[in-house]
N, C-alpha and C positions, 0 to 999 in steps of 0.2 A: 506655232511651236516655239517654245522658249528655250533659252540656252541653259536654264537651270530647272530642275524638276524637284519638287518638294517631296520629302521622304518621311515615312513613319517607320521607325525601326521596330522590327519584330523581335520576339524572344528567340534565343538560339539554344539548341540542344547540342552540347559538345560531347563527343564520344572519343576516348583515347587521350593520351597525355604526353606523348613525345613530340618534340618539335618537328621531326621528320615524318610523322604519321598521325594525321588528325582527320577526323570525320566530322562533318557538320550537317545537321538536318534542320532545315528551316523552310516552312511553307512548300514542301515538296522538293527542296534542294538537297541533293546528296553528292558530295564531292570527296573523292578519295584523296587522302593525304593533303587536305587543305591546311595551309600554314601561312602565317603572317611573316613576311620576309623583312620588312622594315618596321621600325617603331619610332617614327619621327614625330617630334612635338609640333613641327610644321608639316604641311602636306608634302608627300613624296609621290611622284607620279611619272607616267610615260617611260616605263622601264624597257630596257632592251638588253639582250644577253642573258647570262645566267646558265648557259649550257654547262652540263655536268657540275652545276652549283658554283660556277666560277664567272668572274668578270661581268657583273651586272651594272649597267649605268642607268641613271634616272635623273629627273629634275626635282629640285627641292626648293620650296618657297621659304625665303628668309624674311620674316615679318619686320625685323628691326632694320634691315637694309632695303626692304621693299624690292626684292629681286628674286629671280629664279636662277639658280646655279646648278651645275651638273656634278653629281657625286658618282663614285665608283666603289663597289664592293668586290674585292678579289675573291671572296668566298661569301655566298649569299646570306649565310646565317651568322657571319662574323659581325662583331661590333666595330671592327676596324673599317673606317670609311675614309677615302681620300677625295678631296675636292679637286675637280679638274678645271673648274672655272670659279671665279670669286669676284667680289666687288659689289657696291651698292647700285641700285637702280638699273640692274642688268636683267636681260631676259634671254637666258640660254635654255632652249626647249627642244624636245623631241630628239634626244641623242640616239645614235645608232652605232653600235660597236662592231668592228670587223676584226676577227682573230687572225686573218691573213696578213694584215699590216699593223695590227695593234693601234688603230686610229679610231677616234670617236668623231663622227660627223654630226652636226646639229644646226639648228637655225638660231640666229642671234640678232637682236635688235641693235643695229649699228647706227645710232644717232637719229635717223629718220626713216629707216625701212629695215625689213628682215633680209639678211643675207645668209648664205651657207658657209660654214667654216668647219675645219676639223682640227683635232688636237691629239697628241700622243697620249695613249691611255696610261702609260707608266712612267714617262719621263717628265720634262718640264711642261709649263702651261702655255708655251708659245703657240698662238693660233695661226693657222694657214687659211686664208680666204679663198673660197671656191667660186662664188659668184660676185660680180661687180656691177650689177645693173641698178637702175633707179626703181625697178619693180620690186615687189616683195616675193621672196622665195621661201618655201616652207617644206617641212616633212622630208628631209633627205634620208637616203638609205644607200648602203654600200652594195656593190656586187660581191659575190663570195670571194673573188680573187683580190678584192681591194683596189681594182683599177678604175672602176666606174662608180659614179654617184648619180642616182636618179632623184628627182625632186619636182616640186610643182611651183608654178609662178602665177600670180594673180591676186585675187581677193582672199581674205582669211577664211579658211574652211572651218566648219563647226568642230568642236572637240567634246562638247557636253561635259565640261569640267569647269568648276568655278571656285574661286577663292573668296573668302569673306573679307575683301579688302577693296579699296577704291582702285587698285591696280589690276583687278582681275581681267580687264579687257585684253590683256596680252594673250590669254588663252581661251576666253569665252567669246564666241562670235554669234551675234544675233542673226536675223534672217538675211544673210548676205547672198547675193546671186553669184555663186561660184561655179556654175556650169560651164563657164568659158575659161576656167583655169587651164593652163598649159602644162604638160608633162615633158620634162627635159631629161636627157641622158648626157652626162659629161664625162669624158675621159680625163682622169686626173693627170696622166702622164703627158698627153699631147694638147690638153685644153680644148679639144674638139667637142662641140655640142651637137646633139641631134634632137629635133622635135619629134616626140613620139605620138602626140595627140592631145586630147583634152581629158582632164580628170583631176583627182586628188589622192593623197596618201599612197603613193606608189611604193612597192617593195619588189625586189628582184628575187626570182626563184632560186632554190639551193643549187640547181645545176646551171644557173646563169642564162637560161634560154627564154624565160618569160617574165612578165611583170604583172602583178595583181594590183588593182587600183580601184578607185571609186569613180563612177560616172553618175551623172545626175539626170533624173527625169522629173517631170512635174507631177504633183499629187492630183487627186481626183478633182479638186477645185481649181487646179492650174494656177495656184498662187504661191507655191513654195517648192523648192527642189526636194527630192527624196533621193538619198544616196543609195546606189546599187553597186554590188561587187561585180567586177569584170576582170578578165585575164586577156592579155595580148602577148605576142611575141616580143622579144627584146628589141626588135626593129620597128615595133608598132603595128605589125601585120596581124591578121586573123583574130580580131577581138571576139571574145566569147563572154556572154552575159551569164552570171551565176545566180544572182538574186534580182528580184524586182520589187516594186513598191508594196506589193502585198506582203512581203517579208518584213516590212518595216524600214526605218531609216538606218542603213548599214554604212559604217565607216571604219577606218583604222584596220584594214585587213593585214594579215601576216601569214606566211607559209608554214606548213608543217615541215619538219626536217626532211621527210622523204619527198616533199613536193606534191603529195597526193591530195592534200586537204588544205582548206583555208580557215583560219580563225579570224573573227571580227567582232565588233561591238554593234549592237542593234537596239533601236528604240522604236516603239510604235505607239499610236494613240490609245491602244488598249491596255497599256501598263504605264506606271508612273516613273520608271527608271530605265537605265540602260543595262543590258545583259551581254554576256559572252556567248557567242554561237560559233558553230563550225558548219562547213559544207564541203562536199567533195570538189576537187578542182575540175571535175568533169561536169559539175552541176548536180542537181537532185534535191533531196530534202534537207532543210535547215534543222540542225540539232541545237537546241538551247541548253546550255550547261548551268549557268547561274540563274537562281530564282529568288535569291534573297532580296528584300526590299531596300536595296542600296544601289548607288551608282557603281557599276562594274564596267570598266572600259580599258582601252589601250592594251590589248592582249599581245603576248609574245610566246611562241611555241618553241621550247628548248629542245636540244638534241637528245636529252635524256627523258623526254616524254612528259614534261610539265608545261602548263600554261600559266605564265606570269601575267598579272593584271593589276590595274589600279582600282582601289575601292575605298569607300568610306564606311563599309560594314563594321559594326561594332564600335563606331566612333560618332562624334557629332557630324551632322550633314556638312559636306564639303571639306572634311578633314580626311585627306586621302593617305593611304599607305599602299605598299606593294604586297600582294598576296600571290599564292600559287596553288594549283591543284594538279593531281596526276590525271592525265588523259585516259579515259577508259579504253581498254583494248577489247576488240571483238573476239 
């Protein structure tokens, strides 16, 4: 399995004309209110936030500075963008916004390894360091009350995103053995840490009682990990498996606002790109939402019923922007 998948862009049929209501039909894909949220000349990806169309954070590639920095839109369709980090040769990735404390937590390449930091979303750019180990820490996320941060430690997990640059290794990971990565929970107020188990891409549920994450099992040939979605209690107890290798390689899960469903990105050997899928938090049938021949990844489910995701649809391969669509109601 490769970190980058080659894409043949198909023709799109657009129906509707307003920015807030757009339908797109392509190879069986039908997404209500599909809209492009960013229009960056460089790649914009890994968005978080955007609840009620406010306070969306994301990483942006700066080709001139060869860096990834974090930007914030206080209104998702505004052209007004504020940079929360800056500088050349930096890698600020996977931001996660908490409206309880107005802080953005992220992973940052600090000289020789990734550590976890957070910064105020609306004030100065002063960074507060969360982890101080010699290991690499990735993919941090806040608890709803802004008191806890969950993250993983170990080898770099796959993201299935690539930049057309020699520096793309910051976010593209080949066949790394990540099944031994550790999940940690840190109390920001007391600095206490708790080992939850093994896995990747953890996210705390809206009620603060559970963690969704990726665990890895071997494929049929036993030569590469396959990501599967699991849920466990906030204390690491009672793990529940939601997807298996038959559902494809699943990563980057996120909760629905009511905590009843999980959105994630999935890849399988039967298709040439990643797509956005959902499943009940109790398990069951996987529903595939995106079917466009593009890389659709890193989903976030907003409180007003939209799924935000990164995609190179309608662009050159590997030129990503943030899109969103309305989640169908039953």
